[in-house]
N, CA, C, O and the ligand as a Tripos MOL2 file, in Angstrom:
@<TRIPOS>MOLECULE
protein
  297   295    75     0     0
PROTEIN
NO_CHARGES

@<TRIPOS>ATOM
      1 N          83.2410   99.0980   82.9270 N.3       1 MET1
      2 CA         84.4760   99.2220   83.6030 C.3       1 MET1
      3 C          85.6240   99.0760   82.5830 C.2       1 MET1
      4 O          85.5350   98.2960   81.6350 O.2       1 MET1
      5 N          86.7550   99.8860   82.8180 N.am      2 THR2
      6 CA         87.7900   99.8620   81.7800 C.3       2 THR2
      7 C          88.9340   99.0900   82.4190 C.2       2 THR2
      8 O          89.8700   98.7410   81.6990 O.2       2 THR2
      9 N          88.9310   98.8160   83.6240 N.am      3 ALA3
     10 CA         90.0870   98.1570   84.2520 C.3       3 ALA3
     11 C          90.6270   96.9180   83.4930 C.2       3 ALA3
     12 O          89.8330   96.0770   83.0710 O.2       3 ALA3
     13 N          91.8750   96.7990   83.3230 N.am      4 THR4
     14 CA         92.4060   95.6130   82.6220 C.3       4 THR4
     15 C          92.4270   94.4240   83.6010 C.2       4 THR4
     16 O          93.0170   94.4800   84.6800 O.2       4 THR4
     17 N          91.7730   93.3790   83.1790 N.am      5 PRO5
     18 CA         91.7970   92.1740   84.1620 C.3       5 PRO5
     19 C          93.2580   91.6250   84.2560 C.2       5 PRO5
     20 O          94.0610   91.8610   83.3540 O.2       5 PRO5
     21 N          93.5640   90.9540   85.2610 N.am      6 PRO6
     22 CA         94.8480   90.2940   85.3790 C.3       6 PRO6
     23 C          94.8310   89.1680   84.2930 C.2       6 PRO6
     24 O          93.8330   88.5020   84.0150 O.2       6 PRO6
     25 N          96.0600   89.0400   83.7140 N.am      7 ALA7
     26 CA         96.2100   88.0820   82.7410 C.3       7 ALA7
     27 C          97.4830   87.1040   82.9440 C.2       7 ALA7
     28 O          98.5350   87.5080   83.4390 O.2       7 ALA7
     29 N          97.3030   85.9460   82.5650 N.am      8 GLU8
     30 CA         98.4240   84.9640   82.7350 C.3       8 GLU8
     31 C          99.4630   85.2980   81.5910 C.2       8 GLU8
     32 O          99.1010   85.4450   80.4240 O.2       8 GLU8
     33 N         100.6760   85.4000   81.9710 N.am      9 GLY9
     34 CA        101.6500   85.6640   80.9720 C.3       9 GLY9
     35 C         103.0970   85.5290   81.4850 C.2       9 GLY9
     36 O         103.2840   84.7850   82.4470 O.2       9 GLY9
     37 N         104.0270   86.1120   80.9890 N.am     10 ARG10
     38 CA        105.3940   86.0330   81.4670 C.3      10 ARG10
     39 C         105.8280   87.3510   81.9400 C.2      10 ARG10
     40 O         105.8000   88.3440   81.2120 O.2      10 ARG10
     41 N         106.2740   87.3650   83.2930 N.am     11 CYS11
     42 CA        106.7430   88.5930   83.7650 C.3      11 CYS11
     43 C         107.9290   89.1500   83.0370 C.2      11 CYS11
     44 O         108.9070   88.4490   82.7770 O.2      11 CYS11
     45 N         107.8270   90.5570   82.6750 N.am     12 ALA12
     46 CA        108.9960   91.1570   81.8570 C.3      12 ALA12
     47 C         110.1900   91.3930   82.7610 C.2      12 ALA12
     48 O         111.2790   91.6870   82.2680 O.2      12 ALA12
     49 N         110.0150   91.2710   84.1110 N.am     13 HIS13
     50 CA        111.0150   91.6010   85.0050 C.3      13 HIS13
     51 C         111.8920   90.2880   85.4050 C.2      13 HIS13
     52 O         113.1080   90.2160   85.2260 O.2      13 HIS13
     53 N         111.1450   89.3390   85.9320 N.am     14 CYS14
     54 CA        111.8120   88.1530   86.4070 C.3      14 CYS14
     55 C         111.6660   87.0160   85.4350 C.2      14 CYS14
     56 O         112.2640   85.9630   85.6540 O.2      14 CYS14
     57 N         110.9100   87.1670   84.3790 N.am     15 ASP15
     58 CA        110.8200   86.2220   83.2600 C.3      15 ASP15
     59 C         110.2220   84.8470   83.6790 C.2      15 ASP15
     60 O         110.5650   83.8100   83.1120 O.2      15 ASP15
     61 N         109.3610   84.8740   84.6420 N.am     16 GLN16
     62 CA        108.6310   83.7400   85.1610 C.3      16 GLN16
     63 C         107.2130   83.7480   84.6580 C.2      16 GLN16
     64 O         106.5920   84.8100   84.6050 O.2      16 GLN16
     65 N         106.6780   82.6060   84.2870 N.am     17 PRO17
     66 CA        105.1670   82.5740   83.9370 C.3      17 PRO17
     67 C         104.3750   82.8510   85.1940 C.2      17 PRO17
     68 O         104.4700   82.1350   86.1910 O.2      17 PRO17
     69 N         103.5790   83.9240   85.1160 N.am     18 ARG18
     70 CA        102.8580   84.4070   86.2470 C.3      18 ARG18
     71 C         101.5730   85.0650   85.8880 C.2      18 ARG18
     72 O         101.3500   85.2880   84.6990 O.2      18 ARG18
     73 N         100.6760   85.4090   86.8290 N.am     19 ILE19
     74 CA         99.6530   86.3820   86.6010 C.3      19 ILE19
     75 C         100.3420   87.7700   86.6120 C.2      19 ILE19
     76 O         100.9630   88.1920   87.5880 O.2      19 ILE19
     77 N         100.1900   88.4230   85.4900 N.am     20 VAL20
     78 CA        100.9130   89.6430   85.3570 C.3      20 VAL20
     79 C          99.9570   90.8890   85.2560 C.2      20 VAL20
     80 O          98.7810   90.7850   84.9060 O.2      20 VAL20
     81 N         100.5530   92.0580   85.5860 N.am     21 PHE21
     82 CA         99.7180   93.2840   85.5610 C.3      21 PHE21
     83 C         100.4550   94.4190   84.7480 C.2      21 PHE21
     84 O         101.6800   94.5140   84.8160 O.2      21 PHE21
     85 N          99.7640   95.2030   84.0440 N.am     22 PRO22
     86 CA        100.4130   96.3420   83.3000 C.3      22 PRO22
     87 C         100.9430   97.2340   84.3410 C.2      22 PRO22
     88 O         100.2780   97.4490   85.3540 O.2      22 PRO22
     89 N         102.1670   97.8000   84.1460 N.am     23 THR23
     90 CA        102.7620   98.7750   84.9830 C.3      23 THR23
     91 C         102.2720  100.1810   84.7550 C.2      23 THR23
     92 O         101.6500  100.4460   83.7260 O.2      23 THR23
     93 N         102.5310  101.1160   85.6940 N.am     24 LYS24
     94 CA        101.8970  102.4430   85.6830 C.3      24 LYS24
     95 C         102.9710  103.3490   84.7950 C.2      24 LYS24
     96 O         104.1940  103.3030   84.9310 O.2      24 LYS24
     97 N         102.2980  104.1190   83.9290 N.am     25 PRO25
     98 CA        103.2000  105.0110   83.0880 C.3      25 PRO25
     99 C         103.9960  105.9600   83.9120 C.2      25 PRO25
    100 O         105.0580  106.3720   83.4460 O.2      25 PRO25
    101 N         103.5960  106.3540   85.0950 N.am     26 GLU26
    102 CA        104.3880  107.3970   85.8240 C.3      26 GLU26
    103 C         105.5670  106.6440   86.4290 C.2      26 GLU26
    104 O         106.3940  107.3110   87.0500 O.2      26 GLU26
    105 N         105.7340  105.3360   86.3190 N.am     27 TRP27
    106 CA        106.9630  104.7280   86.8150 C.3      27 TRP27
    107 C         108.1060  104.9320   85.8290 C.2      27 TRP27
    108 O         109.2590  104.6620   86.1670 O.2      27 TRP27
    109 N         107.8190  105.3960   84.6320 N.am     28 GLY28
    110 CA        108.9760  105.7190   83.6710 C.3      28 GLY28
    111 C         109.1710  104.4240   82.8140 C.2      28 GLY28
    112 O         108.2410  103.6600   82.5570 O.2      28 GLY28
    113 N         110.4330  104.2480   82.4020 N.am     29 GLN29
    114 CA        110.8010  103.1490   81.4720 C.3      29 GLN29
    115 C         110.9080  101.7550   82.3860 C.2      29 GLN29
    116 O         111.9530  101.4630   82.9670 O.2      29 GLN29
    117 N         109.8750  101.0440   82.4370 N.am     30 VAL30
    118 CA        110.0050   99.8390   83.2790 C.3      30 VAL30
    119 C         109.5010   98.6700   82.3800 C.2      30 VAL30
    120 O         108.7320   98.8520   81.4360 O.2      30 VAL30
    121 N         109.9940   97.4610   82.7440 N.am     31 PRO31
    122 CA        109.4390   96.3310   82.0250 C.3      31 PRO31
    123 C         108.0320   96.1530   82.3340 C.2      31 PRO31
    124 O         107.6330   96.3910   83.4740 O.2      31 PRO31
    125 N         107.2180   95.7420   81.3900 N.am     32 SER32
    126 CA        105.7930   95.5490   81.5430 C.3      32 SER32
    127 C         105.2920   94.3920   80.5450 C.2      32 SER32
    128 O         105.7060   94.3360   79.3880 O.2      32 SER32
    129 N         104.5080   93.6110   80.9980 N.am     33 PRO33
    130 CA        103.7630   93.5280   82.3890 C.3      33 PRO33
    131 C         104.6680   92.8660   83.4500 C.2      33 PRO33
    132 O         105.7300   92.3330   83.1290 O.2      33 PRO33
    133 N         104.2390   92.9120   84.6720 N.am     34 MET34
    134 CA        105.0280   92.3770   85.7630 C.3      34 MET34
    135 C         104.1580   91.6270   86.6570 C.2      34 MET34
    136 O         102.9860   91.9750   86.8040 O.2      34 MET34
    137 N         104.6740   90.5700   87.2960 N.am     35 CYS35
    138 CA        104.0460   89.7810   88.3670 C.3      35 CYS35
    139 C         103.8580   90.6410   89.6080 C.2      35 CYS35
    140 O         104.4530   91.7060   89.7740 O.2      35 CYS35
    141 N         103.0060   90.1190   90.4580 N.am     36 THR36
    142 CA        102.6090   90.8890   91.7540 C.3      36 THR36
    143 C         103.8270   91.3590   92.4580 C.2      36 THR36
    144 O         104.0060   92.5310   92.7910 O.2      36 THR36
    145 N         104.7070   90.3240   92.6810 N.am     37 SER37
    146 CA        105.8560   90.7430   93.6120 C.3      37 SER37
    147 C         106.7270   91.7720   93.0080 C.2      37 SER37
    148 O         107.1750   92.6560   93.7390 O.2      37 SER37
    149 N         107.0380   91.7480   91.6450 N.am     38 ASP38
    150 CA        107.8280   92.7550   91.0430 C.3      38 ASP38
    151 C         107.0980   94.0820   90.9450 C.2      38 ASP38
    152 O         107.6710   95.1600   91.1010 O.2      38 ASP38
    153 N         105.7590   93.9470   90.6670 N.am     39 TRP39
    154 CA        104.8740   95.0860   90.6370 C.3      39 TRP39
    155 C         104.9620   95.9100   91.9160 C.2      39 TRP39
    156 O         105.0780   97.1340   91.9670 O.2      39 TRP39
    157 N         104.8890   95.0480   92.9590 N.am     40 GLN40
    158 CA        104.9420   95.6650   94.4140 C.3      40 GLN40
    159 C         106.3450   96.3260   94.6730 C.2      40 GLN40
    160 O         106.4690   97.3980   95.2660 O.2      40 GLN40
    161 N         107.3010   95.6520   94.2150 N.am     41 LEU41
    162 CA        108.7810   96.1590   94.2800 C.3      41 LEU41
    163 C         108.8480   97.5010   93.6930 C.2      41 LEU41
    164 O         109.3820   98.4100   94.3300 O.2      41 LEU41
    165 N         108.3000   97.7180   92.4130 N.am     42 PHE42
    166 CA        108.3880   99.0050   91.8080 C.3      42 PHE42
    167 C         107.5540  100.0190   92.5340 C.2      42 PHE42
    168 O         107.9630  101.1540   92.7760 O.2      42 PHE42
    169 N         106.3370   99.5560   92.8820 N.am     43 ALA43
    170 CA        105.3670  100.4990   93.5310 C.3      43 ALA43
    171 C         106.0130  101.1070   94.8000 C.2      43 ALA43
    172 O         105.8530  102.2970   95.0700 O.2      43 ALA43
    173 N         106.7500  100.2670   95.5810 N.am     44 GLU44
    174 CA        107.3440  100.6350   96.8470 C.3      44 GLU44
    175 C         108.5940  101.6230   96.6170 C.2      44 GLU44
    176 O         108.8720  102.6120   97.2950 O.2      44 GLU44
    177 N         109.2500  101.1410   95.5460 N.am     45 ALA45
    178 CA        110.4550  101.9880   95.1880 C.3      45 ALA45
    179 C         110.0320  103.4740   94.8110 C.2      45 ALA45
    180 O         110.6560  104.4530   95.2200 O.2      45 ALA45
    181 N         108.9050  103.5480   93.9850 N.am     46 ARG46
    182 CA        108.5300  104.8030   93.6180 C.3      46 ARG46
    183 C         107.9260  105.6110   94.7410 C.2      46 ARG46
    184 O         108.0030  106.8390   94.7150 O.2      46 ARG46
    185 N         107.3150  104.9580   95.7470 N.am     47 ASP47
    186 CA        106.6990  105.5700   96.8290 C.3      47 ASP47
    187 C         107.8280  106.0750   97.6790 C.2      47 ASP47
    188 O         107.6570  107.0730   98.3790 O.2      47 ASP47
    189 N         108.9710  105.4380   97.6520 N.am     48 ASN48
    190 CA        110.1270  105.9290   98.5620 C.3      48 ASN48
    191 C         111.1210  106.7640   97.6420 C.2      48 ASN48
    192 O         112.1830  107.1290   98.1480 O.2      48 ASN48
    193 N         110.8710  107.0500   96.4730 N.am     49 ASN49
    194 CA        111.7810  107.7540   95.5660 C.3      49 ASN49
    195 C         113.0400  107.0480   95.3750 C.2      49 ASN49
    196 O         114.1050  107.6640   95.3270 O.2      49 ASN49
    197 N         112.9650  105.7580   95.2620 N.am     50 THR50
    198 CA        114.1870  105.0200   95.0190 C.3      50 THR50
    199 C         114.0190  104.2000   93.7900 C.2      50 THR50
    200 O         113.0450  104.3620   93.0550 O.2      50 THR50
    201 N         114.9720  103.2990   93.5450 N.am     51 PHE51
    202 CA        114.9560  102.3890   92.3730 C.3      51 PHE51
    203 C         115.1350  101.0040   92.7540 C.2      51 PHE51
    204 O         115.7150  100.7140   93.8010 O.2      51 PHE51
    205 N         114.6520  100.0990   91.9310 N.am     52 VAL52
    206 CA        114.7540   98.6510   92.3140 C.3      52 VAL52
    207 C         116.1300   98.1770   91.9680 C.2      52 VAL52
    208 O         116.6530   97.3610   92.7260 O.2      52 VAL52
    209 N         116.7840   98.5970   90.9020 N.am     53 ASP53
    210 CA        118.2020   98.1560   90.6780 C.3      53 ASP53
    211 C         118.8620   99.2290   89.7940 C.2      53 ASP53
    212 O         118.2890  100.2660   89.4590 O.2      53 ASP53
    213 N         120.2000   98.8680   89.4220 N.am     54 TRP54
    214 CA        120.8120   99.8680   88.6350 C.3      54 TRP54
    215 C         120.2360  100.0920   87.2670 C.2      54 TRP54
    216 O         120.2320  101.2240   86.7830 O.2      54 TRP54
    217 N         119.7640   99.0870   86.6470 N.am     55 ASN55
    218 CA        119.1540   99.2620   85.4090 C.3      55 ASN55
    219 C         117.9910  100.1050   85.5210 C.2      55 ASN55
    220 O         117.8060  100.9060   84.6050 O.2      55 ASN55
    221 N         117.1330  100.0680   86.5260 N.am     56 ASP56
    222 CA        115.8890  101.0150   86.7110 C.3      56 ASP56
    223 C         116.4600  102.3890   87.0140 C.2      56 ASP56
    224 O         115.8410  103.3490   86.5550 O.2      56 ASP56
    225 N         117.5030  102.6010   87.6900 N.am     57 ALA57
    226 CA        118.0370  103.8400   88.0950 C.3      57 ALA57
    227 C         118.6810  104.6170   86.7780 C.2      57 ALA57
    228 O         118.5350  105.8230   86.5760 O.2      57 ALA57
    229 N         119.3370  103.8150   86.0150 N.am     58 PHE58
    230 CA        119.8680  104.3380   84.7680 C.3      58 PHE58
    231 C         118.8050  104.8480   83.8790 C.2      58 PHE58
    232 O         118.8960  105.9230   83.2840 O.2      58 PHE58
    233 N         117.7070  103.9780   83.7970 N.am     59 LEU59
    234 CA        116.6760  104.3400   82.8020 C.3      59 LEU59
    235 C         115.8090  105.5650   83.3130 C.2      59 LEU59
    236 O         115.3960  106.4370   82.5480 O.2      59 LEU59
    237 N         115.5820  105.5490   84.6270 N.am     60 ASN60
    238 CA        114.6050  106.5640   85.1870 C.3      60 ASN60
    239 C         115.1070  107.5410   86.1360 C.2      60 ASN60
    240 O         114.3640  108.4330   86.5450 O.2      60 ASN60
    241 N         116.2930  107.4410   86.5080 N.am     61 GLY61
    242 CA        116.8850  108.3010   87.4880 C.3      61 GLY61
    243 C         117.3910  109.6090   86.7660 C.2      61 GLY61
    244 O         117.8060  109.5820   85.6080 O.2      61 GLY61
    245 N         117.3340  110.6720   87.4770 N.am     62 THR62
    246 CA        117.8870  111.9500   87.0250 C.3      62 THR62
    247 C         119.4800  111.9420   87.2420 C.2      62 THR62
    248 O         119.9960  111.1480   88.0290 O.2      62 THR62
    249 N         120.1680  112.7910   86.5620 N.am     63 ASP63
    250 CA        121.6620  112.8430   86.6740 C.3      63 ASP63
    251 C         121.9890  112.9810   88.2440 C.2      63 ASP63
    252 O         122.8920  112.3400   88.7810 O.2      63 ASP63
    253 N         121.2290  113.8080   88.8610 N.am     64 ASP64
    254 CA        121.5600  114.1750   90.2480 C.3      64 ASP64
    255 C         121.3280  112.8560   91.1660 C.2      64 ASP64
    256 O         122.0570  112.6350   92.1330 O.2      64 ASP64
    257 N         120.3600  112.0760   90.8310 N.am     65 GLN65
    258 CA        120.0450  110.8670   91.5720 C.3      65 GLN65
    259 C         121.1980  109.8590   91.3230 C.2      65 GLN65
    260 O         121.6650  109.1520   92.2160 O.2      65 GLN65
    261 N         121.6060  109.8530   90.0680 N.am     66 LEU66
    262 CA        122.6330  108.8970   89.7190 C.3      66 LEU66
    263 C         123.9920  109.2590   90.4010 C.2      66 LEU66
    264 O         124.7170  108.4050   90.9110 O.2      66 LEU66
    265 N         124.2700  110.5520   90.3690 N.am     67 ALA67
    266 CA        125.4720  111.1200   90.9630 C.3      67 ALA67
    267 C         125.4740  110.8330   92.5830 C.2      67 ALA67
    268 O         126.4840  110.5200   93.2150 O.2      67 ALA67
    269 N         124.2960  110.9780   93.0810 N.am     68 ALA68
    270 CA        124.1170  110.7020   94.5750 C.3      68 ALA68
    271 C         124.3710  109.2870   94.7970 C.2      68 ALA68
    272 O         125.1340  108.9310   95.6950 O.2      68 ALA68
    273 N         123.7670  108.4440   94.0220 N.am     69 GLY69
    274 CA        123.9440  106.9410   94.1570 C.3      69 GLY69
    275 C         125.5290  106.5550   94.0360 C.2      69 GLY69
    276 O         126.0360  105.7540   94.8210 O.2      69 GLY69
    277 N         126.2100  107.1340   93.0750 N.am     70 LEU70
    278 CA        127.5750  106.7820   92.8420 C.3      70 LEU70
    279 C         128.3840  107.4330   93.9970 C.2      70 LEU70
    280 O         129.2820  106.7870   94.5370 O.2      70 LEU70
    281 N         128.0960  108.6490   94.3730 N.am     71 GLY71
    282 CA        128.8060  109.2520   95.3210 C.3      71 GLY71
    283 C         128.6830  108.6740   96.7550 C.2      71 GLY71
    284 O         129.5190  108.8970   97.6300 O.2      71 GLY71
    285 N         127.5990  107.9300   96.9210 N.am     72 GLY72
    286 CA        127.2970  107.3820   98.2390 C.3      72 GLY72
    287 C         128.2290  106.2660   98.6170 C.2      72 GLY72
    288 O         128.3380  105.8910   99.7850 O.2      72 GLY72
    289 N         128.9050  105.7330   97.6120 N.am     73 ALA73
    290 CA        129.8930  104.6490   97.9380 C.3      73 ALA73
    291 C         131.1420  105.1750   98.4800 C.2      73 ALA73
    292 O         131.8360  104.3770   99.1100 O.2      73 ALA73
    293 N         131.5320  106.3100   98.3560 N.am     74 THR74
    294 CA        132.7710  106.9300   98.8360 C.3      74 THR74
    295 C         132.8450  107.1580  100.3620 C.2      74 THR74
    296 O         133.8450  107.6730  100.8620 O.2      74 THR74
    297 ZN        108.2390   89.1000   88.1210 Zn       75 ZN75
@<TRIPOS>BOND
     1     1     2 1
     2     2     3 1
     3     3     4 2
     4     3     5 am
     5     5     6 1
     6     6     7 1
     7     7     8 2
     8     7     9 am
     9     9    10 1
    10    10    11 1
    11    11    12 2
    12    11    13 am
    13    13    14 1
    14    14    15 1
    15    15    16 2
    16    15    17 am
    17    17    18 1
    18    18    19 1
    19    19    20 2
    20    19    21 am
    21    21    22 1
    22    22    23 1
    23    23    24 2
    24    23    25 am
    25    25    26 1
    26    26    27 1
    27    27    28 2
    28    27    29 am
    29    29    30 1
    30    30    31 1
    31    31    32 2
    32    31    33 am
    33    33    34 1
    34    34    35 1
    35    35    36 2
    36    35    37 am
    37    37    38 1
    38    38    39 1
    39    39    40 2
    40    39    41 am
    41    41    42 1
    42    42    43 1
    43    43    44 2
    44    43    45 am
    45    45    46 1
    46    46    47 1
    47    47    48 2
    48    47    49 am
    49    49    50 1
    50    50    51 1
    51    51    52 2
    52    51    53 am
    53    53    54 1
    54    54    55 1
    55    55    56 2
    56    55    57 am
    57    57    58 1
    58    58    59 1
    59    59    60 2
    60    59    61 am
    61    61    62 1
    62    62    63 1
    63    63    64 2
    64    63    65 am
    65    65    66 1
    66    66    67 1
    67    67    68 2
    68    67    69 am
    69    69    70 1
    70    70    71 1
    71    71    72 2
    72    71    73 am
    73    73    74 1
    74    74    75 1
    75    75    76 2
    76    75    77 am
    77    77    78 1
    78    78    79 1
    79    79    80 2
    80    79    81 am
    81    81    82 1
    82    82    83 1
    83    83    84 2
    84    83    85 am
    85    85    86 1
    86    86    87 1
    87    87    88 2
    88    87    89 am
    89    89    90 1
    90    90    91 1
    91    91    92 2
    92    91    93 am
    93    93    94 1
    94    94    95 1
    95    95    96 2
    96    95    97 am
    97    97    98 1
    98    98    99 1
    99    99   100 2
   100    99   101 am
   101   101   102 1
   102   102   103 1
   103   103   104 2
   104   103   105 am
   105   105   106 1
   106   106   107 1
   107   107   108 2
   108   107   109 am
   109   109   110 1
   110   110   111 1
   111   111   112 2
   112   111   113 am
   113   113   114 1
   114   114   115 1
   115   115   116 2
   116   115   117 am
   117   117   118 1
   118   118   119 1
   119   119   120 2
   120   119   121 am
   121   121   122 1
   122   122   123 1
   123   123   124 2
   124   123   125 am
   125   125   126 1
   126   126   127 1
   127   127   128 2
   128   127   129 am
   129   129   130 1
   130   130   131 1
   131   131   132 2
   132   131   133 am
   133   133   134 1
   134   134   135 1
   135   135   136 2
   136   135   137 am
   137   137   138 1
   138   138   139 1
   139   139   140 2
   140   139   141 am
   141   141   142 1
   142   142   143 1
   143   143   144 2
   144   143   145 am
   145   145   146 1
   146   146   147 1
   147   147   148 2
   148   147   149 am
   149   149   150 1
   150   150   151 1
   151   151   152 2
   152   151   153 am
   153   153   154 1
   154   154   155 1
   155   155   156 2
   156   155   157 am
   157   157   158 1
   158   158   159 1
   159   159   160 2
   160   159   161 am
   161   161   162 1
   162   162   163 1
   163   163   164 2
   164   163   165 am
   165   165   166 1
   166   166   167 1
   167   167   168 2
   168   167   169 am
   169   169   170 1
   170   170   171 1
   171   171   172 2
   172   171   173 am
   173   173   174 1
   174   174   175 1
   175   175   176 2
   176   175   177 am
   177   177   178 1
   178   178   179 1
   179   179   180 2
   180   179   181 am
   181   181   182 1
   182   182   183 1
   183   183   184 2
   184   183   185 am
   185   185   186 1
   186   186   187 1
   187   187   188 2
   188   187   189 am
   189   189   190 1
   190   190   191 1
   191   191   192 2
   192   191   193 am
   193   193   194 1
   194   194   195 1
   195   195   196 2
   196   195   197 am
   197   197   198 1
   198   198   199 1
   199   199   200 2
   200   199   201 am
   201   201   202 1
   202   202   203 1
   203   203   204 2
   204   203   205 am
   205   205   206 1
   206   206   207 1
   207   207   208 2
   208   207   209 am
   209   209   210 1
   210   210   211 1
   211   211   212 2
   212   211   213 am
   213   213   214 1
   214   214   215 1
   215   215   216 2
   216   215   217 am
   217   217   218 1
   218   218   219 1
   219   219   220 2
   220   219   221 am
   221   221   222 1
   222   222   223 1
   223   223   224 2
   224   223   225 am
   225   225   226 1
   226   226   227 1
   227   227   228 2
   228   227   229 am
   229   229   230 1
   230   230   231 1
   231   231   232 2
   232   231   233 am
   233   233   234 1
   234   234   235 1
   235   235   236 2
   236   235   237 am
   237   237   238 1
   238   238   239 1
   239   239   240 2
   240   239   241 am
   241   241   242 1
   242   242   243 1
   243   243   244 2
   244   243   245 am
   245   245   246 1
   246   246   247 1
   247   247   248 2
   248   247   249 am
   249   249   250 1
   250   250   251 1
   251   251   252 2
   252   251   253 am
   253   253   254 1
   254   254   255 1
   255   255   256 2
   256   255   257 am
   257   257   258 1
   258   258   259 1
   259   259   260 2
   260   259   261 am
   261   261   262 1
   262   262   263 1
   263   263   264 2
   264   263   265 am
   265   265   266 1
   266   266   267 1
   267   267   268 2
   268   267   269 am
   269   269   270 1
   270   270   271 1
   271   271   272 2
   272   271   273 am
   273   273   274 1
   274   274   275 1
   275   275   276 2
   276   275   277 am
   277   277   278 1
   278   278   279 1
   279   279   280 2
   280   279   281 am
   281   281   282 1
   282   282   283 1
   283   283   284 2
   284   283   285 am
   285   285   286 1
   286   286   287 1
   287   287   288 2
   288   287   289 am
   289   289   290 1
   290   290   291 1
   291   291   292 2
   292   291   293 am
   293   293   294 1
   294   294   295 1
   295   295   296 2
@<TRIPOS>SUBSTRUCTURE
     1 MET1         2 RESIDUE 1 A MET
     2 THR2         6 RESIDUE 1 A THR
     3 ALA3        10 RESIDUE 1 A ALA
     4 THR4        14 RESIDUE 1 A THR
     5 PRO5        18 RESIDUE 1 A PRO
     6 PRO6        22 RESIDUE 1 A PRO
     7 ALA7        26 RESIDUE 1 A ALA
     8 GLU8        30 RESIDUE 1 A GLU
     9 GLY9        34 RESIDUE 1 A GLY
    10 ARG10       38 RESIDUE 1 A ARG
    11 CYS11       42 RESIDUE 1 A CYS
    12 ALA12       46 RESIDUE 1 A ALA
    13 HIS13       50 RESIDUE 1 A HIS
    14 CYS14       54 RESIDUE 1 A CYS
    15 ASP15       58 RESIDUE 1 A ASP
    16 GLN16       62 RESIDUE 1 A GLN
    17 PRO17       66 RESIDUE 1 A PRO
    18 ARG18       70 RESIDUE 1 A ARG
    19 ILE19       74 RESIDUE 1 A ILE
    20 VAL20       78 RESIDUE 1 A VAL
    21 PHE21       82 RESIDUE 1 A PHE
    22 PRO22       86 RESIDUE 1 A PRO
    23 THR23       90 RESIDUE 1 A THR
    24 LYS24       94 RESIDUE 1 A LYS
    25 PRO25       98 RESIDUE 1 A PRO
    26 GLU26      102 RESIDUE 1 A GLU
    27 TRP27      106 RESIDUE 1 A TRP
    28 GLY28      110 RESIDUE 1 A GLY
    29 GLN29      114 RESIDUE 1 A GLN
    30 VAL30      118 RESIDUE 1 A VAL
    31 PRO31      122 RESIDUE 1 A PRO
    32 SER32      126 RESIDUE 1 A SER
    33 PRO33      130 RESIDUE 1 A PRO
    34 MET34      134 RESIDUE 1 A MET
    35 CYS35      138 RESIDUE 1 A CYS
    36 THR36      142 RESIDUE 1 A THR
    37 SER37      146 RESIDUE 1 A SER
    38 ASP38      150 RESIDUE 1 A ASP
    39 TRP39      154 RESIDUE 1 A TRP
    40 GLN40      158 RESIDUE 1 A GLN
    41 LEU41      162 RESIDUE 1 A LEU
    42 PHE42      166 RESIDUE 1 A PHE
    43 ALA43      170 RESIDUE 1 A ALA
    44 GLU44      174 RESIDUE 1 A GLU
    45 ALA45      178 RESIDUE 1 A ALA
    46 ARG46      182 RESIDUE 1 A ARG
    47 ASP47      186 RESIDUE 1 A ASP
    48 ASN48      190 RESIDUE 1 A ASN
    49 ASN49      194 RESIDUE 1 A ASN
    50 THR50      198 RESIDUE 1 A THR
    51 PHE51      202 RESIDUE 1 A PHE
    52 VAL52      206 RESIDUE 1 A VAL
    53 ASP53      210 RESIDUE 1 A ASP
    54 TRP54      214 RESIDUE 1 A TRP
    55 ASN55      218 RESIDUE 1 A ASN
    56 ASP56      222 RESIDUE 1 A ASP
    57 ALA57      226 RESIDUE 1 A ALA
    58 PHE58      230 RESIDUE 1 A PHE
    59 LEU59      234 RESIDUE 1 A LEU
    60 ASN60      238 RESIDUE 1 A ASN
    61 GLY61      242 RESIDUE 1 A GLY
    62 THR62      246 RESIDUE 1 A THR
    63 ASP63      250 RESIDUE 1 A ASP
    64 ASP64      254 RESIDUE 1 A ASP
    65 GLN65      258 RESIDUE 1 A GLN
    66 LEU66      262 RESIDUE 1 A LEU
    67 ALA67      266 RESIDUE 1 A ALA
    68 ALA68      270 RESIDUE 1 A ALA
    69 GLY69      274 RESIDUE 1 A GLY
    70 LEU70      278 RESIDUE 1 A LEU
    71 GLY71      282 RESIDUE 1 A GLY
    72 GLY72      286 RESIDUE 1 A GLY
    73 ALA73      290 RESIDUE 1 A ALA
    74 THR74      294 RESIDUE 1 A THR
    75 ZN75       297 GROUP 0 **** ****
């Protein structure tokens, strides 16, 4: 089996000592590894074609997505 076992470490997103998991390459530029709750957050955001926060959007969003996000406030 090649699956990486869960490891204890520090979550790269919330900076807490947790059991952490490597993030998926298809998520783009994201902090890794992440704890389960943050991992879930990113998984759900990607499922819904959204981003977890502005930093995530800036790193991984397209220009159109950013424009839509900014334009949505008007
Ligand atoms: Zn976390």
